[in-house]
A tleap script that builds the chain and sets N, CA, C and O, in Angstrom:
source leaprc.protein.ff14SB
mol = sequence {
  NMET GLN SER PRO GLU SER GLY THR GLU THR
  GLN ARG GLU GLN ARG PHE ARG LYS ALA ALA
  LEU GLN GLN ARG THR THR ALA VAL PRO PRO
  SER ASN HIE PRO MET THR PRO THR GLU ILE
  GLU LYS MET SER LEU PRO ASP ARG LEU ALA
  ALA MET GLU SER LEU TRP ALA SER LEU GLN
  ALA GLY ASP ARG PRO LEU ALA SER PRO ALA
  TRP HIE ARG THR LEU LEU ALA GLU ARG GLN
  ARG LYS LEU ARG ALA GLY LYS ALA ALA PHE
  GLN SER LEU SER GLU VAL ARG ALA ARG LEU
  LEU CARG
}
set mol.1.N position { 140.104 54.957 59.236 }
set mol.1.CA position { 140.087 55.453 58.202 }
set mol.1.C position { 138.473 55.915 57.419 }
set mol.1.O position { 138.202 55.020 56.619 }
set mol.2.N position { 137.527 56.854 57.420 }
set mol.2.CA position { 136.644 56.920 56.638 }
set mol.2.C position { 136.425 57.380 55.524 }
set mol.2.O position { 137.213 58.317 55.398 }
set mol.3.N position { 136.008 57.314 54.908 }
set mol.3.CA position { 136.085 58.033 53.269 }
set mol.3.C position { 134.726 59.495 53.927 }
set mol.3.O position { 133.685 59.554 54.582 }
set mol.4.N position { 135.697 60.429 53.177 }
set mol.4.CA position { 134.831 62.138 53.057 }
set mol.4.C position { 133.412 61.678 52.314 }
set mol.4.O position { 132.325 62.210 52.542 }
set mol.5.N position { 133.660 60.472 51.283 }
set mol.5.CA position { 132.623 60.930 50.544 }
set mol.5.C position { 131.176 59.679 50.822 }
set mol.5.O position { 129.988 59.827 50.536 }
set mol.6.N position { 131.932 58.398 51.523 }
set mol.6.CA position { 130.819 57.097 51.600 }
set mol.6.C position { 130.226 57.091 53.026 }
set mol.6.O position { 129.062 57.052 53.423 }
set mol.7.N position { 132.116 57.176 54.041 }
set mol.7.CA position { 131.869 58.300 55.596 }
set mol.7.C position { 132.014 56.527 55.754 }
set mol.7.O position { 132.597 56.300 56.814 }
set mol.8.N position { 131.766 55.620 55.242 }
set mol.8.CA position { 132.061 54.234 55.714 }
set mol.8.C position { 134.134 53.769 55.698 }
set mol.8.O position { 135.188 54.241 55.273 }
set mol.9.N position { 133.481 52.238 56.690 }
set mol.9.CA position { 135.212 51.724 56.684 }
set mol.9.C position { 135.741 50.855 55.665 }
set mol.9.O position { 134.899 50.128 55.138 }
set mol.10.N position { 137.023 50.742 55.223 }
set mol.10.CA position { 137.369 49.420 54.523 }
set mol.10.C position { 137.224 48.973 54.935 }
set mol.10.O position { 136.914 49.269 56.089 }
set mol.11.N position { 137.293 47.010 54.266 }
set mol.11.CA position { 136.813 46.001 54.744 }
set mol.11.C position { 138.200 45.737 56.050 }
set mol.11.O position { 137.912 45.342 57.180 }
set mol.12.N position { 139.726 46.050 55.607 }
set mol.12.CA position { 140.812 46.277 56.163 }
set mol.12.C position { 141.006 47.149 57.171 }
set mol.12.O position { 141.992 46.853 57.846 }
set mol.13.N position { 140.166 48.560 57.685 }
set mol.13.CA position { 139.661 49.320 58.780 }
set mol.13.C position { 139.182 48.355 59.370 }
set mol.13.O position { 139.928 47.913 60.244 }
set mol.14.N position { 137.642 47.519 59.177 }
set mol.14.CA position { 137.181 46.945 59.965 }
set mol.14.C position { 137.812 45.923 60.599 }
set mol.14.O position { 138.020 45.810 61.806 }
set mol.15.N position { 138.133 45.107 59.624 }
set mol.15.CA position { 138.805 43.361 60.000 }
set mol.15.C position { 140.087 44.373 61.227 }
set mol.15.O position { 140.084 43.874 62.352 }
set mol.16.N position { 140.729 45.195 61.129 }
set mol.16.CA position { 141.289 45.947 62.261 }
set mol.16.C position { 140.980 45.728 63.200 }
set mol.16.O position { 141.512 45.056 64.083 }
set mol.17.N position { 139.901 46.359 63.159 }
set mol.17.CA position { 139.078 47.147 64.325 }
set mol.17.C position { 138.581 46.183 65.356 }
set mol.17.O position { 138.672 46.252 66.582 }
set mol.18.N position { 137.835 44.935 64.317 }
set mol.18.CA position { 137.906 43.697 64.774 }
set mol.18.C position { 138.761 43.393 66.231 }
set mol.18.O position { 138.527 43.585 67.424 }
set mol.19.N position { 140.222 42.632 65.204 }
set mol.19.CA position { 140.598 42.011 66.003 }
set mol.19.C position { 141.123 42.266 67.114 }
set mol.19.O position { 141.456 41.455 67.978 }
set mol.20.N position { 141.307 44.521 67.145 }
set mol.20.CA position { 142.196 45.518 68.476 }
set mol.20.C position { 140.616 45.305 69.476 }
set mol.20.O position { 140.755 44.899 70.630 }
set mol.21.N position { 139.696 45.495 69.139 }
set mol.21.CA position { 138.841 44.305 70.051 }
set mol.21.C position { 138.193 43.463 70.460 }
set mol.21.O position { 137.138 43.364 71.088 }
set mol.22.N position { 139.307 42.494 69.829 }
set mol.22.CA position { 139.284 40.772 70.021 }
set mol.22.C position { 140.863 40.913 71.440 }
set mol.22.O position { 141.242 40.281 72.427 }
set mol.23.N position { 141.109 41.633 70.982 }
set mol.23.CA position { 142.307 41.091 71.362 }
set mol.23.C position { 142.342 42.021 72.826 }
set mol.23.O position { 143.125 41.500 73.621 }
set mol.24.N position { 141.862 42.932 73.224 }
set mol.24.CA position { 140.944 43.885 74.452 }
set mol.24.C position { 141.899 43.512 75.246 }
set mol.24.O position { 142.666 42.799 74.598 }
set mol.25.N position { 142.233 43.625 76.282 }
set mol.25.CA position { 142.130 42.663 78.134 }
set mol.25.C position { 142.007 43.734 78.305 }
set mol.25.O position { 141.515 44.610 77.594 }
set mol.26.N position { 142.645 43.771 79.707 }
set mol.26.CA position { 142.170 44.879 80.630 }
set mol.26.C position { 143.156 46.117 80.199 }
set mol.26.O position { 144.051 46.534 80.933 }
set mol.27.N position { 142.898 46.570 79.078 }
set mol.27.CA position { 143.637 47.922 78.777 }
set mol.27.C position { 144.095 48.884 79.353 }
set mol.27.O position { 145.264 49.268 79.347 }
set mol.28.N position { 143.038 49.409 79.979 }
set mol.28.CA position { 143.450 50.518 80.877 }
set mol.28.C position { 143.034 50.338 81.947 }
set mol.28.O position { 142.048 49.626 81.759 }
set mol.29.N position { 143.162 50.573 83.324 }
set mol.29.CA position { 143.699 49.632 84.318 }
set mol.29.C position { 142.321 50.796 84.964 }
set mol.29.O position { 142.285 51.986 84.653 }
set mol.30.N position { 141.149 50.030 86.010 }
set mol.30.CA position { 139.995 50.623 86.074 }
set mol.30.C position { 140.992 51.801 87.441 }
set mol.30.O position { 141.707 51.362 88.342 }
set mol.31.N position { 140.723 53.170 87.176 }
set mol.31.CA position { 141.304 53.717 88.983 }
set mol.31.C position { 140.192 55.543 88.462 }
set mol.31.O position { 139.261 55.772 87.690 }
set mol.32.N position { 140.812 56.174 89.179 }
set mol.32.CA position { 140.351 57.231 89.569 }
set mol.32.C position { 140.774 58.611 89.225 }
set mol.32.O position { 140.367 59.725 89.551 }
set mol.33.N position { 142.205 57.952 88.072 }
set mol.33.CA position { 143.618 59.287 87.616 }
set mol.33.C position { 143.758 58.696 87.004 }
set mol.33.O position { 143.983 57.492 86.879 }
set mol.34.N position { 143.526 60.266 85.998 }
set mol.34.CA position { 144.444 59.791 84.616 }
set mol.34.C position { 145.130 59.063 83.783 }
set mol.34.O position { 144.450 59.355 82.800 }
set mol.35.N position { 146.202 58.101 83.218 }
set mol.35.CA position { 147.418 57.665 83.265 }
set mol.35.C position { 148.026 58.231 82.966 }
set mol.35.O position { 147.757 58.795 81.906 }
set mol.36.N position { 149.423 58.570 83.685 }
set mol.36.CA position { 150.749 59.214 82.927 }
set mol.36.C position { 150.924 58.590 81.886 }
set mol.36.O position { 150.169 57.701 81.492 }
set mol.37.N position { 152.466 59.172 81.011 }
set mol.37.CA position { 152.629 58.740 79.912 }
set mol.37.C position { 153.996 57.648 80.643 }
set mol.37.O position { 153.950 56.594 80.009 }
set mol.38.N position { 154.818 57.597 81.421 }
set mol.38.CA position { 155.684 56.584 81.802 }
set mol.38.C position { 154.627 55.053 81.691 }
set mol.38.O position { 155.006 54.061 81.068 }
set mol.39.N position { 152.881 55.150 82.638 }
set mol.39.CA position { 152.784 54.549 82.437 }
set mol.39.C position { 151.795 53.657 81.617 }
set mol.39.O position { 151.594 52.449 81.495 }
set mol.40.N position { 151.209 54.953 81.051 }
set mol.40.CA position { 151.454 54.141 79.357 }
set mol.40.C position { 152.176 53.236 78.772 }
set mol.40.O position { 151.840 52.098 78.443 }
set mol.41.N position { 153.803 54.091 78.572 }
set mol.41.CA position { 154.667 52.915 78.086 }
set mol.41.C position { 154.671 52.066 78.650 }
set mol.41.O position { 155.193 51.228 77.915 }
set mol.42.N position { 154.333 51.431 79.923 }
set mol.42.CA position { 154.534 50.446 80.423 }
set mol.42.C position { 153.850 49.483 79.623 }
set mol.42.O position { 154.455 48.485 79.232 }
set mol.43.N position { 152.745 49.662 79.361 }
set mol.43.CA position { 151.366 48.847 78.753 }
set mol.43.C position { 151.966 48.123 77.221 }
set mol.43.O position { 152.449 48.837 76.342 }
set mol.44.N position { 151.849 46.667 77.084 }
set mol.44.CA position { 152.172 46.536 75.850 }
set mol.44.C position { 151.593 47.015 74.971 }
set mol.44.O position { 150.506 47.570 75.131 }
set mol.45.N position { 152.274 46.893 73.678 }
set mol.45.CA position { 151.695 46.972 72.384 }
set mol.45.C position { 150.369 46.679 71.742 }
set mol.45.O position { 149.827 47.622 71.165 }
set mol.46.N position { 149.927 45.825 71.752 }
set mol.46.CA position { 148.601 45.606 72.034 }
set mol.46.C position { 147.645 46.231 73.224 }
set mol.46.O position { 146.638 46.873 72.925 }
set mol.47.N position { 147.936 46.054 74.264 }
set mol.47.CA position { 146.967 47.168 75.248 }
set mol.47.C position { 147.359 48.448 74.657 }
set mol.47.O position { 146.409 48.949 74.056 }
set mol.48.N position { 148.347 49.102 74.621 }
set mol.48.CA position { 148.157 50.214 73.958 }
set mol.48.C position { 146.941 50.553 72.557 }
set mol.48.O position { 145.924 51.238 72.668 }
set mol.49.N position { 147.282 50.056 71.669 }
set mol.49.CA position { 145.798 49.852 70.815 }
set mol.49.C position { 144.865 49.862 70.977 }
set mol.49.O position { 143.991 50.573 70.482 }
set mol.50.N position { 144.757 48.330 72.410 }
set mol.50.CA position { 143.636 48.801 72.127 }
set mol.50.C position { 142.749 49.948 73.477 }
set mol.50.O position { 141.669 50.463 73.766 }
set mol.51.N position { 144.062 49.813 73.884 }
set mol.51.CA position { 143.533 51.237 74.507 }
set mol.51.C position { 142.810 53.224 73.448 }
set mol.51.O position { 142.038 54.088 73.863 }
set mol.52.N position { 143.482 53.126 72.284 }
set mol.52.CA position { 143.253 53.618 71.693 }
set mol.52.C position { 142.859 53.164 70.768 }
set mol.52.O position { 143.394 53.323 69.670 }
set mol.53.N position { 141.990 52.591 70.937 }
set mol.53.CA position { 140.666 52.123 69.881 }
set mol.53.C position { 139.444 52.453 70.763 }
set mol.53.O position { 138.395 52.904 70.304 }
set mol.54.N position { 139.716 52.132 72.362 }
set mol.54.CA position { 138.885 52.579 73.726 }
set mol.54.C position { 138.127 53.556 73.116 }
set mol.54.O position { 136.930 53.643 72.845 }
set mol.55.N position { 139.785 54.800 72.843 }
set mol.55.CA position { 139.382 55.973 72.741 }
set mol.55.C position { 138.678 56.444 71.804 }
set mol.55.O position { 138.035 57.487 71.917 }
set mol.56.N position { 138.718 55.682 70.693 }
set mol.56.CA position { 138.101 56.905 69.754 }
set mol.56.C position { 136.790 56.138 69.436 }
set mol.56.O position { 135.883 56.757 68.881 }
set mol.57.N position { 136.603 54.565 69.817 }
set mol.57.CA position { 135.590 54.719 69.829 }
set mol.57.C position { 134.171 55.402 70.834 }
set mol.57.O position { 133.010 55.778 70.672 }
set mol.58.N position { 135.305 55.227 72.039 }
set mol.58.CA position { 134.529 56.321 72.969 }
set mol.58.C position { 133.827 57.943 72.851 }
set mol.58.O position { 132.946 58.485 73.518 }
set mol.59.N position { 134.421 58.287 72.013 }
set mol.59.CA position { 134.715 59.636 71.322 }
set mol.59.C position { 133.833 59.834 69.943 }
set mol.59.O position { 133.296 60.850 69.500 }
set mol.60.N position { 133.888 58.340 69.373 }
set mol.60.CA position { 132.649 58.120 67.734 }
set mol.60.C position { 131.454 58.099 68.135 }
set mol.60.O position { 130.527 58.386 67.378 }
set mol.61.N position { 131.206 57.615 69.905 }
set mol.61.CA position { 130.001 57.342 70.680 }
set mol.61.C position { 129.635 58.087 71.265 }
set mol.61.O position { 128.473 57.918 71.635 }
set mol.62.N position { 130.091 58.911 71.563 }
set mol.62.CA position { 129.644 60.691 72.042 }
set mol.62.C position { 128.446 61.572 71.549 }
set mol.62.O position { 128.159 61.965 70.419 }
set mol.63.N position { 127.641 61.814 73.167 }
set mol.63.CA position { 126.350 62.195 72.522 }
set mol.63.C position { 126.501 63.354 71.851 }
set mol.63.O position { 125.922 63.315 70.765 }
set mol.64.N position { 127.338 64.890 72.189 }
set mol.64.CA position { 127.542 65.688 71.670 }
set mol.64.C position { 128.424 65.739 70.358 }
set mol.64.O position { 129.502 65.146 70.366 }
set mol.65.N position { 128.137 66.215 69.575 }
set mol.65.CA position { 129.146 66.289 68.351 }
set mol.65.C position { 130.009 67.290 68.422 }
set mol.65.O position { 129.507 68.304 68.908 }
set mol.66.N position { 131.327 67.397 68.062 }
set mol.66.CA position { 132.315 67.920 68.051 }
set mol.66.C position { 132.573 68.821 67.307 }
set mol.66.O position { 132.831 68.234 66.256 }
set mol.67.N position { 132.721 70.248 67.069 }
set mol.67.CA position { 132.525 71.511 65.899 }
set mol.67.C position { 134.082 71.478 65.882 }
set mol.67.O position { 134.926 71.614 66.768 }
set mol.68.N position { 134.151 71.226 64.426 }
set mol.68.CA position { 136.056 71.510 64.095 }
set mol.68.C position { 136.036 73.296 64.672 }
set mol.68.O position { 135.152 74.117 64.915 }
set mol.69.N position { 137.056 73.286 64.695 }
set mol.69.CA position { 137.982 74.672 64.802 }
set mol.69.C position { 137.578 75.531 63.285 }
set mol.69.O position { 137.324 75.147 62.143 }
set mol.70.N position { 137.685 77.073 64.046 }
set mol.70.CA position { 137.730 78.087 62.460 }
set mol.70.C position { 139.266 77.482 61.592 }
set mol.70.O position { 139.026 76.914 60.526 }
set mol.71.N position { 140.313 77.551 61.874 }
set mol.71.CA position { 141.158 76.706 61.036 }
set mol.71.C position { 140.818 76.015 60.199 }
set mol.71.O position { 140.748 76.071 58.972 }
set mol.72.N position { 140.674 75.565 60.693 }
set mol.72.CA position { 140.553 74.056 60.010 }
set mol.72.C position { 139.496 74.021 58.554 }
set mol.72.O position { 139.896 73.366 57.591 }
set mol.73.N position { 138.401 74.620 58.481 }
set mol.73.CA position { 137.791 75.428 57.543 }
set mol.73.C position { 138.887 76.288 56.260 }
set mol.73.O position { 139.147 76.049 55.080 }
set mol.74.N position { 139.343 77.463 57.341 }
set mol.74.CA position { 140.341 78.058 56.081 }
set mol.74.C position { 141.504 77.133 56.021 }
set mol.74.O position { 142.075 77.373 54.957 }
set mol.75.N position { 142.182 76.094 56.728 }
set mol.75.CA position { 143.377 75.147 55.988 }
set mol.75.C position { 142.747 74.374 54.575 }
set mol.75.O position { 143.331 73.963 53.573 }
set mol.76.N position { 141.051 74.364 55.020 }
set mol.76.CA position { 140.745 72.737 53.406 }
set mol.76.C position { 140.575 74.108 52.642 }
set mol.76.O position { 141.637 74.338 52.063 }
set mol.77.N position { 139.882 74.859 52.472 }
set mol.77.CA position { 139.563 76.169 52.146 }
set mol.77.C position { 140.755 76.690 51.478 }
set mol.77.O position { 140.486 77.392 50.503 }
set mol.78.N position { 141.964 76.544 51.728 }
set mol.78.CA position { 143.272 76.795 51.118 }
set mol.78.C position { 143.683 75.856 50.283 }
set mol.78.O position { 143.771 76.264 49.125 }
set mol.79.N position { 144.079 74.307 50.512 }
set mol.79.CA position { 144.259 73.479 49.997 }
set mol.79.C position { 143.211 73.265 48.312 }
set mol.79.O position { 143.646 73.223 47.162 }
set mol.80.N position { 141.937 73.181 48.745 }
set mol.80.CA position { 141.040 73.472 47.766 }
set mol.80.C position { 141.803 74.620 46.158 }
set mol.80.O position { 142.283 74.509 45.030 }
set mol.81.N position { 141.362 75.760 47.340 }
set mol.81.CA position { 142.493 76.597 46.334 }
set mol.81.C position { 143.552 76.313 45.881 }
set mol.81.O position { 144.155 77.311 45.487 }
set mol.82.N position { 144.070 75.401 45.749 }
set mol.82.CA position { 145.389 75.046 45.784 }
set mol.82.C position { 145.093 74.059 44.457 }
set mol.82.O position { 145.898 74.204 43.537 }
set mol.83.N position { 144.289 73.317 44.308 }
set mol.83.CA position { 144.522 71.862 44.110 }
set mol.83.C position { 143.430 72.639 42.090 }
set mol.83.O position { 143.554 72.345 40.901 }
set mol.84.N position { 142.673 73.477 42.757 }
set mol.84.CA position { 142.435 74.183 42.169 }
set mol.84.C position { 143.240 75.483 40.920 }
set mol.84.O position { 142.736 75.772 39.834 }
set mol.85.N position { 144.344 75.978 41.389 }
set mol.85.CA position { 145.546 76.628 40.814 }
set mol.85.C position { 146.211 75.898 40.032 }
set mol.85.O position { 147.004 76.397 39.234 }
set mol.86.N position { 145.892 73.866 40.171 }
set mol.86.CA position { 147.134 73.334 40.175 }
set mol.86.C position { 148.752 73.440 40.088 }
set mol.86.O position { 149.698 73.238 39.326 }
set mol.87.N position { 148.329 74.021 41.748 }
set mol.87.CA position { 149.449 73.672 43.011 }
set mol.87.C position { 149.727 73.047 43.694 }
set mol.87.O position { 150.763 72.995 44.357 }
set mol.88.N position { 148.737 72.350 43.677 }
set mol.88.CA position { 149.094 71.185 44.316 }
set mol.88.C position { 147.898 69.560 43.795 }
set mol.88.O position { 146.980 69.714 42.989 }
set mol.89.N position { 148.225 68.070 44.498 }
set mol.89.CA position { 147.832 67.609 43.428 }
set mol.89.C position { 148.099 66.530 44.639 }
set mol.89.O position { 148.935 66.733 45.519 }
set mol.90.N position { 147.235 65.297 44.561 }
set mol.90.CA position { 146.928 63.975 45.925 }
set mol.90.C position { 148.061 63.485 45.578 }
set mol.90.O position { 148.896 63.983 44.823 }
set mol.91.N position { 148.094 62.417 46.181 }
set mol.91.CA position { 149.185 61.931 46.328 }
set mol.91.C position { 148.513 61.104 47.131 }
set mol.91.O position { 147.595 61.326 47.920 }
set mol.92.N position { 149.496 59.392 46.622 }
set mol.92.CA position { 148.453 57.593 47.390 }
set mol.92.C position { 148.999 57.457 48.469 }
set mol.92.O position { 149.972 58.047 48.939 }
set mol.93.N position { 148.324 56.611 48.904 }
set mol.93.CA position { 149.157 56.502 50.804 }
set mol.93.C position { 150.549 55.657 50.725 }
set mol.93.O position { 150.985 55.438 51.856 }
set mol.94.N position { 151.083 55.307 50.036 }
set mol.94.CA position { 152.045 54.037 48.862 }
set mol.94.C position { 152.709 55.100 48.762 }
set mol.94.O position { 153.703 55.130 49.489 }
set mol.95.N position { 152.408 56.612 47.686 }
set mol.95.CA position { 153.761 57.229 47.458 }
set mol.95.C position { 154.402 58.512 48.427 }
set mol.95.O position { 155.451 59.147 48.325 }
set mol.96.N position { 152.773 58.616 49.838 }
set mol.96.CA position { 153.404 59.046 50.795 }
set mol.96.C position { 154.963 58.591 51.792 }
set mol.96.O position { 156.018 59.089 52.184 }
set mol.97.N position { 154.133 57.223 51.824 }
set mol.97.CA position { 155.507 56.666 52.478 }
set mol.97.C position { 156.719 56.336 52.360 }
set mol.97.O position { 157.578 56.276 53.240 }
set mol.98.N position { 156.817 56.066 50.996 }
set mol.98.CA position { 157.666 55.708 50.601 }
set mol.98.C position { 159.143 57.220 49.796 }
set mol.98.O position { 160.310 57.084 49.427 }
set mol.99.N position { 157.994 58.735 49.883 }
set mol.99.CA position { 158.570 59.457 50.237 }
set mol.99.C position { 158.808 60.125 51.561 }
set mol.99.O position { 159.507 61.137 51.617 }
set mol.100.N position { 158.175 59.522 52.782 }
set mol.100.CA position { 158.613 59.466 54.141 }
set mol.100.C position { 160.111 58.960 54.319 }
set mol.100.O position { 161.088 59.521 54.815 }
set mol.101.N position { 159.941 57.609 53.697 }
set mol.101.CA position { 161.054 56.564 53.929 }
set mol.101.C position { 161.928 56.797 53.436 }
set mol.101.O position { 162.782 56.097 53.981 }
set mol.102.N position { 162.473 57.483 52.529 }
set mol.102.CA position { 163.433 58.234 51.990 }
set mol.102.C position { 164.733 58.299 52.503 }
set mol.102.O position { 165.576 59.012 51.959 }
savepdb mol mol.pdb
quit
């Protein structure tokens, strides 16, 4: 996860990315067809995580920027309006986790 302000990864995120890349075996076998969900489910968890990391890396290294859809801007503007009006507040990750695990 990157901070919107700094655009940099935390040390923890960097360690995770490095570990995932080091654990990579042949996560996605070379083929001429996309993998089905059933084939993906048969992969080990480390291989699925490595495949996911590879996908994210390929998206980040893309040669063309991906524009956000218009509804993103609308949603963000609405959330900012609620924050300014005092009708919304930020929650820490630990607060969100605690709420979801109740």
